[in-house]
ZALUMPA-134195 format. One record per residue (C-alpha): x, y, z; residue in three letters. Coordinates in Angstrom, 2 decimals, padded with zeros to 5 digits. Layout:
u,v,w,res
X,Y,Z,ALA
...
//
This chain:
u,v,w,res
154.59,077.24,-022.24,MET
156.33,073.86,-022.48,GLU
159.29,073.39,-024.79,LEU
159.73,069.78,-025.89,THR
163.27,070.10,-027.23,ASN
164.68,073.45,-026.15,PRO
168.27,072.84,-027.25,ILE
168.93,073.36,-030.95,PRO
171.97,072.16,-032.84,SER
174.35,074.69,-031.44,SER
177.38,076.76,-032.00,ALA
180.52,076.09,-030.08,ASP
181.59,079.16,-028.15,ASN
179.19,081.33,-030.06,GLY
180.19,080.20,-033.59,ARG
177.48,079.68,-036.20,PRO
176.35,076.11,-036.85,ASN
178.78,073.90,-038.68,GLY
181.97,075.69,-037.69,VAL
184.20,073.22,-035.83,PRO
186.12,074.20,-032.73,SER
189.83,074.75,-033.26,ALA
190.93,072.51,-030.45,HIS
189.43,070.37,-027.73,ARG
191.32,069.21,-024.68,LEU
191.87,065.49,-024.46,SER
190.80,063.54,-021.42,ASP
194.42,063.41,-020.31,ASP
194.70,067.22,-020.41,ASP
191.79,067.97,-018.12,VAL
193.13,066.74,-014.76,PRO
196.47,068.49,-015.24,SER
194.78,071.77,-016.18,ASN
192.41,071.52,-013.23,GLU
195.35,070.83,-010.93,LEU
197.27,073.79,-012.31,ARG
194.27,076.09,-011.87,ASN
193.84,074.88,-008.31,ALA
197.48,075.65,-007.55,LEU
197.60,078.97,-009.40,ASP
194.33,080.45,-008.15,ARG
192.56,080.81,-004.84,SER
188.99,079.62,-004.27,GLU
187.75,083.12,-005.18,ARG
189.87,083.24,-008.34,GLY
192.76,085.47,-007.21,ALA
196.13,084.48,-008.69,PRO
198.36,082.57,-006.29,ALA
201.29,082.59,-008.73,ALA
202.42,084.92,-011.48,GLY
201.49,084.01,-015.04,GLU
204.81,085.01,-016.58,THR
207.08,084.34,-013.60,LEU
205.52,082.22,-010.88,ARG
207.29,084.10,-008.07,ASP
206.57,087.58,-009.48,LEU
203.12,089.11,-009.99,PHE
202.34,091.63,-012.71,SER
200.56,094.89,-011.87,THR
197.30,093.41,-013.15,ASP
197.73,090.34,-010.96,GLU
198.48,092.43,-007.86,ILE
195.37,094.48,-008.57,PHE
193.32,091.29,-008.97,HIS
194.55,089.95,-005.62,ARG
193.72,093.27,-003.98,LEU
190.17,093.57,-005.31,VAL
189.45,089.95,-004.39,THR
190.44,090.73,-000.81,ALA
188.36,093.92,-000.96,ALA
185.31,091.83,-001.87,ALA
185.72,090.02,001.44,GLU
185.67,093.35,003.29,GLU
182.43,094.34,001.59,PHE
180.92,090.98,002.48,SER
181.35,091.46,006.23,ARG
178.41,092.47,008.36,SER
178.54,095.78,010.21,THR
179.08,093.97,013.49,ARG
182.06,091.98,012.23,LEU
183.47,095.03,010.48,LEU
183.23,097.06,013.68,PHE
184.78,094.34,015.85,LEU
187.64,093.88,013.41,SER
188.17,097.65,013.37,GLY
188.11,097.71,017.15,LEU
190.76,094.97,017.26,ALA
192.86,097.00,014.83,ALA
192.58,100.12,017.01,GLY
193.58,098.20,020.13,LEU
196.45,096.38,018.43,SER
197.96,099.30,016.58,ILE
198.09,101.30,019.81,SER
200.91,098.99,020.86,LEU
203.07,100.97,018.42,SER
202.72,103.98,020.76,PHE
203.40,101.83,023.81,LEU
206.55,100.28,022.31,GLY
207.85,103.58,020.95,MET
207.41,105.39,024.28,ALA
209.04,102.53,026.21,ALA
212.10,102.18,023.96,LEU
212.61,105.95,023.72,SER
212.55,106.23,027.53,ALA
215.08,103.43,027.88,LEU
217.49,105.37,025.65,TRP
217.32,108.86,027.14,PRO
220.32,110.17,025.26,GLY
221.29,109.94,021.63,GLY
218.88,109.47,018.74,PRO
215.94,108.42,020.90,SER
213.38,109.11,018.15,ARG
215.20,106.87,015.69,LEU
215.57,104.15,018.32,ALA
211.99,104.44,019.57,GLY
210.72,104.35,016.00,SER
211.99,100.78,015.74,LEU
208.92,099.74,017.76,MET
206.47,101.74,015.66,TYR
205.82,098.93,013.10,PRO
204.79,096.57,015.93,LEU
201.09,097.43,015.82,GLY
201.05,097.39,012.02,PHE
202.52,093.90,011.99,LEU
199.71,092.73,014.25,LEU
197.12,094.34,011.98,VAL
198.63,092.98,008.76,VAL
199.13,089.44,010.01,MET
195.81,089.38,011.88,GLY
193.89,090.77,008.89,ARG
192.20,093.43,011.02,TYR
190.35,096.37,009.52,GLN
192.48,099.54,009.64,LEU
191.23,102.78,008.12,PHE
194.44,103.65,006.30,THR
194.46,100.22,004.68,GLU
190.84,100.78,003.67,ASN
191.88,103.81,001.63,THR
193.25,101.31,-000.87,LEU
191.40,097.98,-000.87,THR
187.70,098.99,-000.98,PRO
188.56,101.92,-003.25,VAL
189.72,099.38,-005.83,ALA
186.17,098.01,-006.05,LEU
184.73,101.50,-006.30,VAL
187.12,102.36,-009.13,LEU
185.91,099.27,-011.01,THR
182.25,100.27,-010.45,ARG
181.58,097.01,-008.64,ILE
180.98,098.81,-005.34,ALA
179.06,102.03,-004.79,SER
180.48,105.24,-003.35,LEU
177.95,105.42,-000.46,PRO
178.82,101.86,000.50,ARG
182.51,102.79,000.59,LEU
181.82,105.81,002.79,LEU
179.76,103.64,005.12,TYR
182.57,101.11,005.50,ILE
185.06,103.92,006.10,TRP
182.90,105.46,008.81,SER
182.41,102.14,010.64,VAL
186.11,101.22,010.48,VAL
187.36,104.67,011.45,LEU
184.97,104.92,014.40,ALA
186.03,101.46,015.62,ALA
189.74,102.27,015.15,ASN
189.52,105.52,017.11,VAL
187.47,103.86,019.86,LEU
190.09,101.12,020.22,GLY
192.90,103.69,020.24,ALA
191.05,105.75,022.83,GLY
190.54,102.77,025.14,LEU
194.26,102.01,025.14,VAL
195.13,105.68,025.64,ALA
192.79,105.90,028.62,TYR
194.28,102.80,030.29,VAL
197.81,104.07,029.75,LEU
196.95,107.51,031.12,ALA
194.92,106.29,034.11,ALA
197.09,103.37,035.22,SER
200.67,102.81,036.18,GLY
201.67,100.96,033.01,VAL
204.14,103.74,032.16,PHE
206.96,104.65,034.47,SER
207.49,108.35,035.09,SER
210.18,108.47,032.38,GLU
207.93,106.66,029.90,MET
204.98,108.92,030.76,ALA
207.08,112.02,030.09,ALA
208.19,110.67,026.71,VAL
204.61,109.65,025.86,ALA
203.35,113.15,026.68,SER
205.97,114.71,024.38,ARG
205.02,112.33,021.56,ILE
201.31,113.16,021.89,GLY
201.74,116.91,022.31,ALA
203.93,117.50,019.28,HIS
200.98,117.10,016.85,PHE
198.89,119.63,018.76,LEU
201.68,122.18,018.45,ASP
201.66,121.94,014.64,MET
199.63,124.10,012.24,PRO
196.60,122.38,010.65,TRP
198.16,122.24,007.17,ASP
201.36,120.65,008.50,ASP
199.36,117.83,010.08,VAL
197.49,117.40,006.80,PHE
200.64,117.09,004.68,TRP
202.26,114.77,007.21,LYS
199.08,112.70,006.92,GLY
199.38,112.63,003.12,VAL
202.84,111.08,003.24,PHE
201.83,108.68,006.00,ALA
198.82,107.56,003.95,GLY
201.05,107.13,000.93,TRP
203.49,104.90,002.82,LEU
200.76,102.78,004.45,VAL
198.84,102.27,001.22,ALA
202.10,101.41,-000.57,SER
202.72,098.83,002.15,MET
199.29,097.31,001.47,VAL
199.94,097.21,-002.28,TRP
203.32,095.53,-001.89,LEU
201.98,093.05,000.67,ASN
199.55,091.82,-001.99,TYR
202.56,091.34,-004.26,ALA
204.30,089.19,-001.63,ALA
203.74,085.47,-001.27,ARG
205.09,084.69,002.20,ASP
205.03,085.99,005.76,THR
208.73,086.86,005.86,THR
208.42,089.16,002.86,ALA
205.33,090.83,004.31,ARG
207.13,091.40,007.61,THR
210.08,093.07,005.90,LEU
207.79,095.19,003.71,ILE
205.74,096.32,006.70,THR
208.77,097.23,008.79,PHE
210.59,099.03,005.96,THR
207.65,101.22,004.92,LEU
206.17,101.91,008.38,ILE
209.44,102.80,010.17,TYR
209.77,106.12,008.23,PRO
206.29,107.17,009.42,VAL
207.56,107.41,012.99,ALA
211.13,108.43,012.15,ALA
209.90,111.43,010.12,ALA
207.15,112.31,012.60,GLY
204.35,111.74,010.07,LEU
200.71,111.72,011.10,ALA
198.83,108.42,011.14,HIS
195.25,109.04,012.17,CYS
194.85,105.90,014.34,VAL
198.23,105.61,016.04,VAL
198.22,109.38,016.38,GLY
194.81,109.19,018.05,SER
196.33,107.02,020.78,THR
199.20,109.49,021.18,GLU
197.04,112.62,021.34,VAL
194.25,111.06,023.42,LEU
196.86,110.01,025.96,TYR
197.60,113.72,026.44,VAL
193.87,114.49,026.56,VAL
193.19,111.89,029.27,PHE
196.09,113.26,031.31,ARG
194.31,116.63,031.28,GLY
196.94,118.37,029.16,GLU
194.69,119.02,026.14,ALA
190.99,119.15,025.22,SER
188.90,116.76,023.16,VAL
188.12,119.63,020.77,GLY
191.82,120.19,020.17,ALA
192.20,116.47,019.41,PHE
189.37,116.47,016.87,ILE
190.04,119.74,015.06,THR
193.78,120.00,015.56,GLY
194.72,116.41,014.76,PHE
192.01,113.90,013.81,LEU
190.36,115.86,010.99,VAL
193.54,116.93,009.15,PRO
195.20,113.55,009.71,ALA
192.19,111.61,008.34,VAL
191.96,113.89,005.31,LEU
195.70,113.62,004.68,GLY
195.78,109.84,005.08,ASN
192.81,109.52,002.72,THR
194.38,111.76,000.10,ALA
197.68,109.90,000.32,GLY
196.08,106.48,000.13,GLY
193.51,107.20,-002.57,VAL
195.00,109.82,-004.85,LEU
198.67,108.91,-004.72,LEU
198.39,105.12,-004.66,VAL
194.96,103.70,-005.52,ALA
194.30,105.82,-008.60,ILE
197.89,105.71,-009.85,LEU
198.18,101.94,-009.50,ASN
194.69,101.48,-010.94,PHE
195.51,103.61,-013.98,SER
198.62,101.62,-014.92,GLN
196.86,098.25,-015.15,THR
195.99,096.94,-018.59,ARG
192.63,095.64,-017.44,ASP
190.75,097.92,-015.05,ARG
188.33,095.18,-014.14,ARG
188.90,091.81,-012.55,PHE
191.40,090.06,-014.82,PRO
190.11,086.66,-015.97,HIS
186.71,087.21,-014.35,ARG
184.97,087.20,-017.73,GLY
181.52,088.69,-017.71,CYS
180.37,087.08,-014.48,GLY
180.41,090.11,-012.16,GLN
177.75,092.79,-011.97,LEU
178.91,096.31,-012.88,GLU
176.96,099.20,-011.37,LEU
175.33,101.90,-013.40,THR
176.53,105.44,-012.70,TRP
173.37,106.18,-010.73,THR
173.87,103.07,-008.59,GLU
177.54,103.93,-008.18,TRP
176.81,107.45,-006.94,LEU
173.68,106.85,-004.86,PHE
173.25,103.10,-004.30,GLY
173.66,101.50,-000.91,HIS
172.54,097.91,-001.48,THR
174.13,097.39,-004.90,ALA
177.70,097.79,-003.84,GLY
178.99,094.49,-002.53,ALA
180.02,091.67,-004.84,PRO
179.39,088.17,-003.54,LEU
178.26,089.64,-000.25,MET
175.06,087.71,000.33,GLN
176.26,084.33,001.60,ARG
173.15,083.77,003.72,ASP
170.94,081.02,002.36,ASP
167.91,082.91,003.69,THR
168.24,085.49,000.90,VAL
164.91,085.39,-000.88,ARG
163.85,085.99,-004.46,LEU
162.27,089.42,-004.81,ASP
159.74,089.36,-006.34,PRO
158.61,085.75,-006.60,THR
157.65,084.33,-009.99,VAL
155.00,086.51,-011.63,GLN
152.66,085.92,-014.58,PRO
154.83,088.28,-016.65,ARG
157.89,086.01,-016.22,ASP
159.03,083.80,-019.09,HIS
158.64,080.21,-017.90,THR
159.05,076.62,-019.03,LEU
157.11,073.84,-017.34,GLY
153.64,073.49,-015.86,PRO
152.18,076.43,-013.95,ASP
151.06,074.11,-011.15,ASP
154.53,072.54,-010.69,ALA
155.39,072.14,-007.00,PRO
158.86,073.71,-007.43,VAL
160.06,076.81,-009.28,THR
163.62,077.45,-010.45,VAL
164.65,081.00,-011.41,VAL
167.82,082.13,-013.17,GLN
169.12,085.66,-013.69,TYR
171.26,085.66,-016.82,GLY
173.16,087.68,-019.40,ASP
173.05,086.52,-023.01,TYR
176.69,087.47,-023.57,SER
177.93,085.50,-020.56,CYS
179.19,081.90,-020.92,PRO
178.31,081.15,-017.30,THR
174.67,082.10,-017.85,SER
174.56,079.95,-020.97,ARG
176.10,076.98,-019.16,ARG
173.62,077.21,-016.28,ILE
170.71,077.39,-018.70,TYR
171.94,074.28,-020.53,ARG
172.37,072.49,-017.20,THR
168.80,073.29,-016.19,VAL
167.58,071.87,-019.50,GLN
169.52,068.68,-018.84,GLN
167.81,068.44,-015.46,VAL
164.41,068.97,-017.06,ARG
165.12,066.17,-019.52,TYR
166.35,063.80,-016.79,ALA
163.31,064.42,-014.61,LEU
160.98,063.96,-017.56,ARG
162.56,060.57,-018.23,MET
162.17,059.74,-014.55,GLU
158.45,060.49,-014.78,ASN
158.00,058.36,-017.88,GLY
157.81,061.33,-020.21,GLY
155.19,063.12,-018.17,GLU
155.38,066.71,-016.94,ALA
158.46,067.53,-014.88,ILE
158.00,068.58,-011.22,PRO
159.37,072.10,-011.56,PHE
158.88,075.28,-013.52,GLN
161.87,077.24,-014.83,TYR
161.85,081.03,-015.21,ALA
164.49,083.23,-016.83,PHE
165.08,086.85,-015.85,ARG
167.48,089.34,-017.36,HIS
170.71,090.41,-015.67,LEU
172.72,092.56,-018.09,PRO
176.00,092.77,-016.21,LEU
177.37,095.82,-017.99,ARG
175.98,098.92,-019.62,GLN
178.94,099.27,-022.02,ARG
179.13,097.76,-024.52,PRO
175.38,097.80,-024.95,VAL
175.16,094.27,-026.41,HIS
173.97,092.70,-023.15,SER
171.09,095.12,-022.72,VAL
170.28,095.15,-026.44,ARG
170.13,091.35,-026.60,ALA
167.82,091.23,-023.60,ALA
165.52,093.81,-025.23,VAL
165.57,091.73,-028.43,ALA
164.30,088.70,-026.52,SER
161.48,090.81,-025.08,GLU
160.66,092.07,-028.55,ALA
160.42,088.45,-029.69,ALA
158.18,087.71,-026.71,ALA
155.62,090.16,-028.10,ARG
155.34,087.79,-031.04,GLN
155.24,084.74,-028.73,ARG
158.74,083.68,-029.75,MET
160.73,084.44,-026.59,PHE
162.28,080.99,-026.16,TRP
163.22,080.65,-029.83,ALA
165.07,083.98,-029.69,MET
166.45,083.07,-026.27,HIS
168.08,079.99,-027.83,GLU
169.54,081.98,-030.70,GLN
171.05,084.59,-028.38,LEU
172.70,082.03,-026.11,PHE
173.92,079.97,-029.07,ALA
175.67,083.01,-030.56,HIS
176.63,084.95,-027.44,ARG
179.74,086.44,-029.10,ASN
177.72,087.86,-031.97,HIS
175.09,090.25,-030.62,LEU
175.35,093.32,-032.84,THR
172.22,094.95,-034.25,ASN
172.75,093.16,-037.55,GLU
173.08,089.84,-035.75,ASP
169.88,090.42,-033.79,LEU
167.96,091.13,-036.99,ARG
169.36,087.94,-038.55,ALA
168.25,085.86,-035.55,TYR
164.81,087.48,-035.66,ALA
164.47,086.49,-039.30,ALA
165.70,082.95,-038.62,SER
162.97,082.31,-036.04,VAL
160.27,083.78,-038.27,GLY
159.56,087.12,-036.60,LEU
157.85,090.02,-038.32,ASP
160.97,092.12,-038.86,LEU
159.17,095.45,-039.13,GLU
157.43,094.93,-035.80,GLN
160.67,093.59,-034.31,PHE
162.54,096.76,-035.31,GLU
159.82,098.95,-033.81,ASP
159.80,096.97,-030.57,ASP
163.61,097.17,-030.24,LEU
163.25,100.91,-029.80,GLY
160.39,100.65,-027.31,ASP
161.44,102.18,-023.99,GLU
158.93,099.95,-022.20,CYS
160.97,096.87,-023.08,LEU
164.17,098.51,-021.88,HIS
162.48,099.31,-018.57,ARG
161.31,095.68,-018.37,ARG
164.91,094.47,-018.73,VAL
166.22,096.93,-016.16,MET
163.38,095.96,-013.82,SER
164.65,092.37,-013.93,ASP
168.14,093.63,-013.22,ARG
166.93,095.60,-010.20,GLN
165.08,092.52,-009.01,SER
168.38,090.61,-009.15,ALA
170.13,093.26,-007.06,ILE
167.34,093.27,-004.48,GLU
167.56,089.47,-004.36,SER
171.28,089.65,-003.54,GLY
172.57,088.61,-006.97,VAL
175.93,090.12,-007.96,ARG
177.13,087.60,-010.52,GLN
175.85,085.44,-013.34,SER
176.38,082.21,-011.39,SER
173.02,082.04,-009.65,ASN
169.84,080.02,-009.26,LEU
166.84,080.25,-006.94,PHE
164.82,077.17,-005.97,ILE
161.40,078.01,-004.61,ASP
162.50,081.56,-003.89,GLY
165.66,080.65,-001.92,THR
169.19,081.15,-003.26,ARG
170.70,077.82,-004.29,TYR
174.31,077.49,-003.04,ARG
175.08,073.97,-004.23,GLY
177.03,072.65,-007.19,ASP
175.67,073.85,-010.53,LEU
175.96,070.43,-012.15,GLN
173.05,068.28,-013.38,PRO
173.38,065.59,-010.68,GLN
173.43,068.12,-007.85,ALA
170.49,070.08,-009.27,LEU
168.44,066.92,-009.75,ILE
169.00,066.05,-006.11,GLN
168.12,069.58,-004.97,ALA
164.87,069.65,-006.96,VAL
163.85,066.20,-005.78,ARG
164.57,067.10,-002.16,ARG
162.44,070.22,-002.49,GLN
159.63,068.20,-004.04,VAL
159.87,065.74,-001.13,ALA
159.73,068.59,001.39,VAL
156.64,070.07,-000.24,ILE
154.87,066.72,-000.43,ARG
155.80,066.00,003.19,ALA
154.32,069.32,004.28,SER
151.14,068.53,002.38,ARG
150.89,064.97,003.67,CYS
152.03,065.72,007.18,GLY
154.45,062.79,007.15,GLU
157.55,061.82,005.19,THR
156.17,058.40,004.22,GLN
153.77,060.04,001.82,CYS
156.64,061.30,-000.30,CYS
158.25,059.15,-003.00,PRO
161.53,060.02,-004.74,LEU
164.10,058.52,-002.34,PRO
167.60,059.97,-002.58,LEU
168.99,056.85,-004.29,ASP
166.48,057.12,-007.15,HIS
168.01,056.22,-010.53,PRO
167.68,059.85,-011.64,ALA
170.45,060.79,-009.26,SER
172.86,058.52,-011.12,SER
172.01,059.54,-014.68,TYR
175.04,059.90,-016.88,ASN
174.62,063.27,-018.53,THR
176.76,062.11,-021.46,ASP
173.78,059.96,-022.46,ASP
171.75,063.12,-022.93,MET
174.08,064.68,-025.46,ASP
172.09,063.30,-028.36,GLY
169.12,065.36,-027.23,ARG
170.82,068.16,-025.34,LEU
173.63,070.16,-026.85,THR
176.87,070.15,-024.89,GLU
178.60,073.46,-024.17,MET
//
């Protein structure tokens, strides 16, 4: 179905027609605001300066910085995650080495207090090197799980990979120290005492020592995200990690190096290491990191989602949160080989000729300004390419699929169902326009008003709104988005491949024309058969000239 003028006279920011905007930035305001945003926020949107006081972050801002970093952890492949965890296990074992060496050099006096001065060494390497340490992972990925952006099985998978890599790295260092002459006899004796003292403790004592160690480490992580410079992070790390050694608390990774050193010297068994230390220490560290820090800090934030992220991020359903494995990583698919699944089907809602050489697919949410902006941009591209072809059919077909980002409130899902109800009366695109034009007004009463305005049979529309088949259709589109690697509303697919370029008209025009050239080249067998050179006038269209036909956001 071809739409000759798909953009109606619109509402600004979801206001009904005729209501003026309260304020528009002048041309002089834009560069300064863009510069300020660039300085105040990272590329991924995390605050780089406090909103109230530039050198002091609020709790919400710290949480935002933390979950942005957690997204990076979820985006890593298993191989990179394991290697980073292995590096953390190797590096943090230097805490044991330094503590044993300094304690042996001070045989009298408060040797534990003196030796503990070297305990933060390995943690400093991990913090500054951004390695994956299990006790840090009790805070950062948990933040995404608490926001229902990441699934619980995905979190457990990351934990298992990181913990296994950490313990392997710790074990390698322990074996080298036990089997070589790195330690002098005095250092070896001190190292044996350090490793054996955990095995002499009852199980519950190791657990509770692990709780307090996990609390201190996770607090260190939280405060490091509140810091803005390396000096502050160094002081925070030293101050909060020193008590772990001074009080003889149980850290599951450093402690693994200590206890495995004793095991490799033949003074204890592997079973004693696993049951007497590793299990209670891991449980204690997890409880301290998750229950006493992550949940408490999460609960005191005003906004339990990404502050300032708008509606652009996918939120998991409870079923996906509890049982999903592939739905739990925001922004994780950065590989351009991610394919659309499934490809465009006859049931899809499309604009443009069915035999067009290129297809463009968008997953969108009617309540999301990003989805609306992308849709308008695609329509500008369609108009530009039509003008390029002298008013003839454009060389691509556009399809829209539903991606309700949240289940509560229900407006996103309800609006998508309303568009499908309109589709049963062959009015999908008319309703589609109404929903995007009034994205802030999607109550049941609003939907009925839009249905009446486009001339739908209201009785049939009401019946169709309650049809479970349409709800399943919407959720099927959503599942298709997840399987295609989509985790946010900023997305487009060109001929089944995720488009990673700039979502502006000029860039999209170039991308479509390049794809058309590739297809024609493959059909012709040589590039000379393909017109549309890259310096074609379409690539230099001024989109401001289109505003008479195409409504600006």
